[in-house]
C-alpha positions in Angstrom: -42.2 4.1 -15.7 -38.7 2.9 -15.6 -36.2 4.5 -18.1 -34.3 2.3 -20.5 -31.1 2.8 -18.4 -32.9 1.8 -15.2 -34.2 -1.4 -17.0 -30.7 -2.1 -18.2 -29.3 -1.9 -14.7 -32.1 -4.1 -13.5 -31.1 -6.8 -16.0 -27.8 -7.2 -14.2 -29.8 -9.2 -11.6 -31.6 -11.3 -14.1 -31.8 -15.1 -13.4 -30.9 -15.7 -17.1 -27.1 -15.8 -17.6 -27.6 -14.7 -21.3 -29.5 -11.6 -20.3 -27.1 -10.8 -17.5 -24.2 -11.2 -19.9 -25.7 -8.9 -22.5 -26.6 -6.3 -19.8 -23.1 -6.3 -18.2 -21.4 -5.9 -21.6 -23.5 -2.8 -22.4 -22.9 -1.3 -18.9 -19.1 -1.9 -19.4 -19.3 -0.1 -22.7 -21.2 2.9 -21.1 -18.6 3.2 -18.3 -15.9 3.9 -21.0 -17.3 7.3 -21.7 -17.8 10.3 -19.5 -21.5 10.7 -20.6 -22.2 7.1 -19.9 -20.5 7.1 -16.6 -22.5 10.2 -15.5 -25.8 8.6 -16.6 -25.1 5.4 -14.7 -24.1 7.2 -11.6 -27.8 8.1 -11.1 -28.5 4.4 -10.4 -25.5 3.7 -8.2 -27.6 2.2 -5.4 -28.7 -0.7 -7.6 -25.7 -0.6 -10.0 -22.8 -1.0 -7.6 -24.2 -3.9 -5.5 -25.2 -5.7 -8.7 -21.8 -5.4 -10.3 -20.2 -6.4 -7.0 -22.2 -9.6 -6.9 -21.2 -10.4 -10.5 -17.5 -10.4 -9.6 -18.1 -14.0 -8.3 -19.7 -15.2 -11.5 -18.0 -17.0 -14.4 -15.3 -15.2 -16.3 -17.6 -14.2 -19.2 -19.7 -12.1 -16.7 -17.1 -11.3 -14.0 -14.6 -9.8 -16.4 -16.8 -7.1 -17.9 -18.3 -6.5 -14.4 -14.8 -5.9 -13.0 -13.9 -3.6 -16.0 -17.0 -1.6 -15.3 -16.2 -1.2 -11.6 -12.6 -0.2 -12.5 -14.0 2.6 -14.8 -16.7 3.6 -12.3 -14.1 3.8 -9.4 -12.3 6.7 -11.2 -15.3 8.9 -10.2 -14.6 10.1 -6.6 -18.2 10.0 -5.5 -18.7 6.5 -6.8 -15.4 5.3 -5.3 -16.4 6.6 -1.9 -19.7 4.7 -2.1 -17.8 1.5 -3.1 -15.6 1.8 -0.1 -18.6 2.4 2.1 -20.2 -0.8 0.9 -17.0 -2.7 1.7 -16.0 -3.3 -1.9 -12.4 -3.6 -0.8 -13.2 -6.6 1.4 -15.3 -8.1 -1.4 -12.5 -7.7 -3.9 -9.9 -9.2 -1.5 -12.2 -12.2 -0.8 -12.6 -13.0 -4.5 -9.0 -12.3 -5.3 -7.9 -15.2 -3.1 -10.3 -17.8 -4.4 -8.4 -20.5 -6.2 -10.5 -20.1 -9.4 -10.2 -16.3 -9.6 -9.6 -15.2 -13.2 -9.8 -11.4 -12.8 -6.9 -10.8 -10.4 -5.3 -8.0 -12.4 -8.6 -6.1 -12.7 -9.3 -6.4 -9.0 -5.9 -5.0 -8.1 -6.6 -2.1 -10.5 -9.9 -1.6 -8.7 -8.1 -1.5 -5.3 -5.6 1.0 -6.7 -8.4 3.3 -7.6 -10.3 2.9 -4.3 -7.2 3.6 -2.3 -6.7 7.0 -3.9 -9.0 8.2 -1.1 -8.4 8.3 2.6 -11.3 5.9 3.5 -10.0 3.4 0.9 -6.5 3.4 2.4 -8.0 2.9 5.9 -10.1 0.0 4.7 -7.2 -1.7 2.9 -4.9 -1.2 5.9 -7.6 -2.6 8.2 -6.6 -0.1 10.8 -9.6 -0.8 13.0 -8.5 -4.3 13.7 -5.0 -4.7 15.3 -4.9 -8.5 14.7 -5.7 -8.2 11.0 -3.9 -5.0 10.3 -1.8 -5.2 7.1 -3.0 -8.7 6.2 -4.5 -7.6 2.9 -1.4 -5.8 1.8 0.9 -8.6 2.9 -1.2 -11.0 0.8 -0.9 -8.7 -2.2 2.8 -8.4 -1.8 3.2 -12.2 -1.5 0.9 -13.1 -4.3 1.2 -10.4 -6.9 4.5 -8.5 -6.7 6.2 -10.9 -9.1 3.7 -10.4 -11.8 1.6 -7.3 -11.2 2.8 -3.8 -11.6 -0.5 -2.7 -10.1 0.2 -4.5 -6.8 3.5 -2.7 -6.5 1.7 0.6 -7.3 -0.7 -0.2 -4.5 2.1 -0.6 -2.0 3.8 2.6 -3.2 0.5 4.4 -2.6 0.3 3.1 0.9 3.9 3.9 1.7 3.4 7.5 0.6 0.9 7.9 3.4 3.7 7.6 6.0 3.5 11.3 6.9 -0.3 11.4 7.0 -1.8 13.9 9.4 -4.0 11.0 10.8 -2.2 9.2 13.6 -4.3 6.1 13.1 -3.5 6.0 9.4 0.2 6.5 10.1 0.2 3.6 12.5 -1.6 1.5 10.0 1.0 2.4 7.3 4.0 1.5 9.5 2.4 -1.7 10.8 1.6 -2.7 7.2 5.1 -1.9 5.9 6.7 -3.8 8.8 4.5 -6.8 8.1 5.4 -6.7 4.4 9.1 -6.7 5.3 8.6 -10.2 6.9 8.4 -11.3 3.3 11.9 -9.7 2.6 13.6 -13.0 2.0 11.4 -13.8 -1.0 10.2 -10.3 -2.0 13.3 -8.2 -1.3 13.9 -7.2 -5.0 10.3 -6.0 -5.3 10.5 -4.0 -2.0 13.8 -2.4 -3.2 12.2 -1.3 -6.5 10.3 1.1 -4.3 13.4 2.5 -2.6 12.6 6.1 -3.4 9.5 5.7 -1.2 10.6 3.0 1.1 13.7 4.5 2.6 12.2 7.9 3.4 9.3 6.2 5.0 11.5 4.0 7.2 14.5 6.3 7.9 13.0 9.7 8.4 11.0 8.7 11.6 14.2 7.4 13.2 16.5 10.2 12.0 15.8 12.5 15.0 15.2 16.2 14.4 18.8 17.6 14.1 19.9 19.2 10.9 22.4 16.9 9.2 25.8 18.1 7.9 26.5 18.2 4.2 29.2 15.5 4.6 26.4 13.1 5.7 23.6 14.2 3.3 26.0 14.2 0.3 26.0 10.4 0.5 22.2 10.2 0.5 19.6 10.3 -2.3 17.7 13.5 -2.7 14.5 12.2 -1.1 16.4 11.8 2.1 19.0 14.6 2.0 16.5 17.4 1.1 14.5 16.6 4.3 17.4 16.0 6.6 19.1 19.3 5.6 16.3 21.4 7.1 14.5 21.8 10.4 11.7 19.4 10.9 9.4 17.9 13.6 10.4 14.6 15.2 8.0 11.7 15.0 6.5 11.7 18.5 4.9 8.2 18.6 7.5 5.7 19.8 5.5 2.8 18.4 6.0 4.2 14.9 9.7 4.5 15.5 9.9 0.9 16.7 8.0 -0.4 13.7 10.2 1.5 11.3 13.4 0.1 13.0 11.9 -3.4 12.9 11.1 -3.1 9.2 14.7 -1.9 8.5 16.0 -4.9 10.6 14.1 -7.3 8.5 15.4 -5.8 5.3 19.1 -5.7 6.3 18.9 -9.3 7.4 19.3 -10.0 3.7 22.7 -9.2 2.1 21.1 -7.2 -0.8 19.1 -5.3 1.8 22.2 -4.4 3.7 23.9 -3.1 0.5 20.8 -1.0 -0.3 20.8 0.3 3.3 24.4 1.3 3.3 24.0 2.9 -0.2 21.6 5.5 1.2 23.9 6.2 4.2 21.3 4.6 6.4 23.8 3.6 9.1 24.7 7.2 9.7 21.0 8.1 10.0 20.4 5.4 12.5 23.5 6.4 14.5 22.4 10.0 14.7 18.8 9.1 15.5 20.0 6.9 18.3 21.9 9.7 19.9 18.7 11.7 20.4 16.5 8.8 21.5 15.2 8.6 25.0 12.5 5.9 24.9 13.8 2.6 26.3 11.8 0.4 23.8 12.9 2.4 20.8 16.5 2.4 22.0 16.3 -1.4 22.3 15.1 -1.5 18.6 18.0 0.8 17.6 20.5 -1.5 19.4 19.1 -4.6 17.9 19.6 -3.1 14.4 23.0 -1.7 15.3 24.2 -5.1 16.5 23.1 -6.7 13.3 25.0 -4.1 11.2 28.2 -4.3 13.2 28.2 -8.1 13.3 27.3 -8.6 9.6 30.5 -9.4 7.6 31.6 -8.4 4.2 29.3 -5.4 3.6 30.3 -2.6 6.0 32.9 0.1 5.5 34.9 0.5 8.7 34.6 4.2 8.6 30.8 4.2 8.8 30.2 1.5 11.4 27.6 2.4 14.1 28.5 2.4 17.7 25.5 1.9 19.9 
């Protein structure tokens, strides 16, 4: 005989909107407590697909369903199952429907799901080179102006720049580079993440030499502390090219150039270029160096790069 909780979860698939609404409201309430969440986790095989389907319903039903999923996704085991059932794809599909009224909750759900490696990989779309970074670029374009959660999501991705997984690292840099194509309209939002953005973009192209204090003293701590010690160089030339291309897209904008010079980025690029041997990466350095040298009104003569 089915338990009361099992019957409740079953009512989420009721053909009657009134019954579904009553059931989803109760489920949402249960997910707000540890005991309720643990009890519901026993029925995850029915619960998660049912709530996922309800995300496409009218706001009276989709809103509590989304809130329930946000609460459930704080449990690592349930979050892993959501990623496995392609919840990230489902959330992104609904997020970009013209009549979506639960955007903020869906972004919160994505933030929770990307706490885990599989979630980051899914959001980055690392298995598909043509689509890689599309989800994140859409988020930056659509939500950065109004959603702190979206910015938090991008920060979460940028922090993965030194991941031990080569595939994920490539995904991160490809995504960040793609986001920088939006620099003209989203530069301020990108620069709000400077403490994560500049280390992610500059450290891979900084070479592996130990920097002198006269250079590091002009850098923020997140750069100077790493560049003052021995470290391994980034071996993958594709990552170095993507980082340089992303920097180029940022410094095309005047405010981006100011931000770049303020962290002594030109010196990092200059020293990194001195150690570079890969022709394609050298070409990316030179393209950036040419832009910096030819830009007017922002450089200090004593720090111009010579490439």
